[in-house]
N, C-alpha and C positions, 0 to 999 in steps of 0.2 A: 434450313441449315445455317444460312447466314445470320438469321435472327438469333438462333441459339448461340452461335459463336460470339456475336456481339454482346449478348446478355452475360455470358460467362466472362468475357473480357472486361465488361463494365463492372461486374461484381468484384473481380480481382483488383481493379483500380480503386474501388471504394473500401477495400479491406485494409484495416490498420496494419501497418508494418512495424515490427519490433526490431530494434537494432541496439548496439552497445551504447549509443548516446542517450537511450531512453530508460536505462536502469543502471543501478550501481553495480559495478563489478565487485567480486569478493574483496579485493584489497581496499576498495573505496568504502564498502560497507564496514569493514573492520576499522578503518580510519574514523568513520562517522561514529561508530560505537565507542571508540576511545575518546573522541571529542565530547560526546554526550556524558560518558562516565566521569571525565575529568571536570566537567562543569556541573555535575549533579548537585553539589552542595551550594555553589554560588548562585545558580540560576535553575532551581529545580523545575519551575514551570516549563521552561524551554526544553530541558532534558526530558521531562515526562511527555511533552507534546511530540517531540521527534521520535522518542522511543515507541510511543503509541502508534505513530504513523508506520514505523517499521514492523511492528507486531500485528497490525490489523489490516494494512493495505487500504485504509480509508482514504477517500479523497480529501483534499484540503477543507472544503466546506463541511463535509461530513464530520471531520474532527472538531471543527469550530462549533458545530451544532450539538455536540454531546452534552447531555445534562446529567446532573447528579443522579436523577432517577434512572438513567440508562446503565448505571453501574450495578452489577448484580453480585453482591458479596457471597451468596450461596454457591454460585457456579464459578465465581472469580472470572466473570466475563463482562464485556461491554457491548451494549446494543448500538450498532451503527445504523442510523436511519438513512436509507438509500436515497440518492439523488439521481437526476437524469433518467428517471424511469427504472432505476435498479431496485432490487429487493432490499428490505431491511435484513440485517443479519446479526447474530450474536456471536462474538468472537471471544474465545477463552484467552486469558492472559496469564503468563507465568506468575507464580505466587509472589515473588519479590517485586516485580514490576506492578502487579495488581495492588499490592499493599501501598506502594508509593502513590499510585493513582488515587486510591481510596482516601488516603490521608490528605493529599492535596485537594481533592474535590470537597472534602468537609471544611476546608479553610476558605472556600469561595463564598462570598456573600449572596450571590444570585444563583439561579438554577443552572446557568451554563458554566461548564468547567473552565473553558478558555474564552472568557468574555472580551474578545477583541476581533478586529477585522481581518479580512483576507490580506489586506496590505501589510498589516503588522506581521502576520504569519510569513509573508513573503520576505520581510526584512529579517526575521529570525532565521529563515532558511538561508538567506544570502550570507549571514554571519557564520552559520554552522556548516554549511555544505562543504564536503571534502573536495568536490570538483564542480565545475560550472555545469550542472545539470538541473533540470526543473524539479520542483517539489514533487510533482506527479511521478517522478522516477522511483520514489519510495514505494508507491503502489505496485509498480511493475517489479521492483526488487522483491517485495513480499510474495507476489504471485510466482515468480521464477524460483525463489528459494523453496516455497511450498511444493511446487510441482516437481522440483528435483528430488525432494525428500519422499514424496508420496507417489508420483506418477499417476495421480488420480485427478483427471480433468473435471469430473463432476464436483469434487471437493473444492477445487479452485473456483469453479463457477459459483458455488454457494458462498465461499469466503469473500469473493469480490462483489456479490450481489447481482451478477449478470443474469438477466432474464433469458438471454439467448446463448446457447453453447457456442455459437459461431464467434461471439466476442471473446470467449475464453480460448478458443482454438489457436489464437496467435501465439500463445506461450508454448503449446505443444509443437506447433509447426516450427517455430523459431529454434527451440532447443533441439528438436529432432534434426533439422537441416544442418545446424552448426556442428552437432556431434557426429552425424553421418559423414559430412564433408571432412571433418578432422580425421575420422577413422579411415576413410578411403584414400585420402591424400597423404596423410602422414604415416 
């Protein structure tokens, strides 16, 4: 019995914990979208990159690895090649955003759409971010927004490329607990 209790306790310690410092709140997302929109003509590359991060939930390096051949004009989608043992996934993109991405990708001389380093991506994020949160917060924001719209945990798992549903459960657990507490206390 003691061994089982210790195992459960250890598993709960190792489980990733989501909180409001790890994703963008709705007003922060709105502010970022306004910043992106206002800078779309002056700095289209940065606007497309950040918009794509919000629309796909891709990790920073997954975005930087996107190649022209990963853009599918037939389905208006982009192939995200998974990292950290995650699955590859094809994410559909809204028509207007897809058109901007496709046009921009055709202008790039090499195969990579965003041919720069993670350090440069970090600098871009530092400049655009609406609040001092990490770039990875865009991935969590994507997952939370998708889960709130669909309540489909399996869909979130596929969209994020998680191999194990346990990794995806943090979104359902977090939203359930915050909503239930709000309902019961307020």
